[in-house]
C-alpha positions in Angstrom: -68.0 -87.9 -84.3 -64.8 -86.7 -85.8 -61.4 -86.6 -83.7 -61.6 -82.5 -83.6 -65.5 -82.8 -82.6 -64.7 -85.3 -79.9 -61.6 -82.9 -78.4 -63.9 -80.0 -78.6 -66.3 -81.5 -76.7 -63.6 -83.0 -74.0 -62.5 -79.0 -73.6 -66.2 -78.0 -72.9 -67.0 -80.5 -70.4 -63.6 -79.5 -68.6 -64.4 -75.9 -68.7 -68.2 -76.4 -67.8 -68.8 -78.9 -65.1 -72.4 -78.6 -65.0 -72.6 -79.7 -68.9 -74.2 -83.2 -69.5 -71.4 -85.6 -71.2 -74.1 -87.0 -73.2 -73.3 -90.4 -75.0 -69.7 -89.3 -75.2 -68.5 -91.3 -72.5 -69.8 -94.3 -70.8 -70.1 -94.8 -66.8 -66.1 -95.4 -66.9 -65.3 -92.6 -69.2 -67.5 -90.1 -66.9 -65.7 -91.5 -63.7 -62.2 -90.5 -65.7 -63.5 -86.9 -67.0 -64.1 -86.2 -63.1 -60.5 -86.6 -62.4 -59.5 -84.8 -65.6 -62.0 -81.8 -64.6 -60.4 -81.8 -60.8 -57.1 -81.8 -62.1 -57.2 -79.1 -64.6 -59.1 -76.7 -62.3 -56.4 -77.3 -59.4 -53.4 -77.3 -61.3 -54.7 -73.3 -62.8 -55.5 -72.5 -59.4 -52.0 -73.3 -58.1 -50.8 -71.2 -60.9 -52.7 -68.4 -59.8 -51.7 -69.2 -56.2 -48.0 -69.1 -57.2 -48.7 -65.6 -59.2 -50.7 -64.2 -56.7 -48.9 -65.3 -53.2 -50.0 -61.8 -51.2 -53.4 -61.8 -52.5 -53.9 -65.3 -51.5 -52.6 -64.1 -47.8 -54.7 -61.5 -47.7 -58.1 -63.2 -48.9 -57.5 -66.5 -47.2 -57.5 -69.8 -48.6 -61.4 -70.0 -49.0 -62.0 -66.6 -50.3 -58.7 -66.8 -52.9 -59.8 -70.4 -54.1 -63.3 -69.3 -54.9 -61.9 -66.3 -56.8 -59.5 -68.7 -58.5 -62.3 -71.3 -59.7 -64.5 -68.4 -60.7 -61.6 -67.4 -63.0 -60.9 -70.5 -64.0 -64.3 -71.1 -65.4 -64.2 -68.4 -67.9 -60.4 -67.9 -68.8 -59.2 -70.8 -70.4 -55.2 -71.0 -70.6 -54.4 -69.1 -73.7 -50.4 -69.2 -74.1 -48.0 -72.1 -74.5 -46.7 -71.1 -71.0 -48.7 -71.2 -67.4 -46.3 -68.5 -66.5 -48.6 -66.0 -68.1 -52.0 -67.7 -66.9 -52.8 -65.0 -64.3 -53.3 -62.3 -66.9 -56.8 -61.0 -66.2 -57.0 -62.2 -62.8 -56.9 -58.6 -61.1 -59.7 -57.8 -63.4 -61.5 -60.4 -62.2 -60.8 -59.9 -58.8 -62.3 -56.3 -59.2 -65.5 -57.4 -60.4 -65.6 -59.9 -57.6 -64.7 -57.2 -54.8 -66.0 -54.0 -56.1 -66.6 -52.5 -52.7 -62.8 -53.4 -51.7 -60.5 -51.9 -54.2 -57.3 -52.6 -51.9 -58.0 -56.4 -52.9 -57.7 -56.0 -56.9 -55.1 -53.1 -56.2 -52.8 -56.2 -54.2 -53.5 -58.2 -57.0 -52.3 -55.8 -59.8 -49.3 -55.3 -57.7 -48.5 -59.1 -57.3 -48.7 -59.6 -61.0 -46.9 -56.6 -61.9 -43.9 -57.8 -59.6 -44.2 -61.4 -61.2 -44.2 -59.8 -64.7 -40.8 -57.9 -63.5 -39.3 -61.1 -62.4 -40.1 -62.6 -65.8 -39.1 -59.5 -67.6 -36.1 -59.0 -69.9 -33.1 -58.6 -68.5 -30.8 -55.4 -69.3 -27.7 -53.7 -67.8 -27.9 -50.9 -65.5 -26.2 -47.2 -66.1 -22.6 -47.2 -64.3 -23.0 -43.7 -62.4 -19.2 -42.8 -63.4 -20.3 -42.5 -67.1 -22.2 -39.4 -66.1 -19.4 -37.0 -66.6 -19.2 -37.8 -70.2 -22.9 -37.1 -70.5 -24.0 -33.7 -73.2 -27.0 -32.9 -71.0 -28.5 -30.7 -73.5 -29.3 -33.8 -75.7 -29.2 -36.7 -73.0 -32.5 -39.0 -73.4 -33.0 -41.3 -70.3 -33.5 -45.0 -71.1 -35.1 -47.3 -68.4 -34.8 -50.9 -67.6 -37.5 -52.5 -69.6 -39.4 -54.0 -66.5 -40.4 -50.6 -65.3 -44.0 -50.2 -65.1 -46.2 -47.7 -63.2 -49.6 -48.6 -61.4 -52.2 -46.3 -60.2 -53.5 -46.6 -57.0 -56.3 -45.6 -54.4 -55.7 -47.5 -51.4 -52.6 -48.3 -49.1 -52.2 -51.8 -50.8 -48.3 -50.9 -51.0 -48.2 -51.0 -47.1 -50.5 -54.2 -46.9 -48.3 -56.0 -49.6 -44.8 -55.1 -47.4 -46.6 -56.2 -44.5 -47.5 -59.5 -45.6 -44.0 -60.2 -47.2 -42.3 -59.1 -43.8 -44.7 -61.1 -41.7 -45.5 -57.9 -39.8 -48.9 -56.9 -38.6 -50.9 -56.1 -41.6 -52.7 -52.8 -41.6 -56.4 -52.3 -42.1 -57.2 -51.2 -45.6 -57.7 -47.4 -46.3 -58.2 -45.2 -49.1 -55.5 -42.6 -49.7 -56.0 -38.7 -49.2 -55.2 -38.5 -52.8 -54.7 -41.1 -55.5 -51.4 -42.3 -55.8 -49.1 -44.4 -58.2 -46.5 -47.3 -57.5 -43.6 -47.7 -60.0 -42.1 -51.3 -60.0 -39.1 -52.5 -61.6 -36.4 -55.1 -61.5 -32.6 -54.9 -59.9 -30.8 -58.2 -60.9 -33.0 -61.3 -60.0 -35.2 -59.0 -57.4 -38.3 -57.0 -58.4 -39.0 -54.1 -56.3 -41.5 -51.5 -56.1 -42.1 -47.8 -54.6 -45.0 -45.5 -54.1 -44.4 -42.3 -55.6 -45.3 -38.6 -55.4 -47.7 -37.2 -58.4 -44.8 -35.2 -59.3 -42.3 -38.1 -60.2 -44.9 -39.8 -61.8 -45.3 -36.5 -64.3 -41.3 -36.4 -64.4 -41.0 -40.5 -65.0 -43.9 -40.1 -67.6 -42.1 -37.6 -69.6 -38.7 -39.2 -69.4 -39.8 -42.4 -70.5 -41.8 -40.7 -73.4 -38.6 -40.0 -75.1 -38.1 -36.2 -74.1 -34.6 -35.0 -73.5 -33.5 -34.3 -69.8 -33.1 -31.0 -70.5 -36.6 -30.5 -72.1 -37.9 -32.1 -69.0 -35.9 -29.7 -66.7 -37.6 -26.5 -69.0 -41.5 -28.1 -68.5 -40.2 -28.4 -64.7 -39.4 -24.7 -64.8 -42.4 -23.7 -66.3 -44.3 -25.5 -63.6 -42.4 -24.5 -60.1 -39.7 -21.9 -61.5 -36.0 -22.8 -62.3 -34.3 -23.3 -59.3 -36.8 -25.7 -57.9 -37.2 -27.3 -61.5 -33.5 -27.9 -61.2 -33.4 -29.3 -57.5 -36.3 -31.5 -58.4 -34.9 -33.0 -61.5 -31.6 -33.7 -59.8 -33.4 -35.5 -57.1 -35.0 -37.6 -59.3 -32.1 -38.4 -61.3 -30.4 -39.2 -58.3 -33.2 -41.5 -57.1 -33.3 -43.4 -60.5 -29.6 -44.1 -60.6 -29.7 -45.5 -57.1 -32.4 -47.2 -57.3 -30.9 -48.8 -61.0 -33.7 -48.1 -63.0 -31.8 -46.3 -65.8 -30.3 -48.8 -68.5 -28.4 -46.0 -70.5 -28.7 -42.3 -71.4 -28.6 -41.9 -75.0 
């Protein structure tokens, strides 16, 4: 047996506890392998607990660990850093809880906030610079940690209550599908539930459309006066929330 074959076999045995070690390990070696198996799985589950803390609280120890070990069995680490091991766990959760969509949405929010925390730094636009902006040509550039998540449940309220140690509401379906925007201010990730109209404006703005064209698009949908008011409101909120890095 070559070293590469031995290493491949060792990894297969770690990933599949039901696999027969065969003749590769004697009795003492098999006992040591069990230690490695336990440590391997426990370390990856600990990574998931760190990245999905609110999901862990929502599911409880037993259900979270069952889901985590299920994920570990089919998803060996694929990156140089365990900080990325949580990629795809929300999809695993969605498959395990198809009748409870809030579970996967809490997981997706947990992961988006973790990615925002780990995301690249960016300067934030100084509102004082707005007086020099040519709004006919202005294009908004948002912080790179901005992310948009579709939601169908009150997962944001659940997440906030868990994080604040408050009474956690029961899971509910939203009357209409909604969206959550996630971003980072300084070192602190933030999120906010937004209306469909703000989502549409954000999608246009992040596509590279100029602010003037964005206003024109809104005017065609809701009228000139309403469009000016709405665009001004969105710009004020995005500036206040420190989501805009620059205006080009």
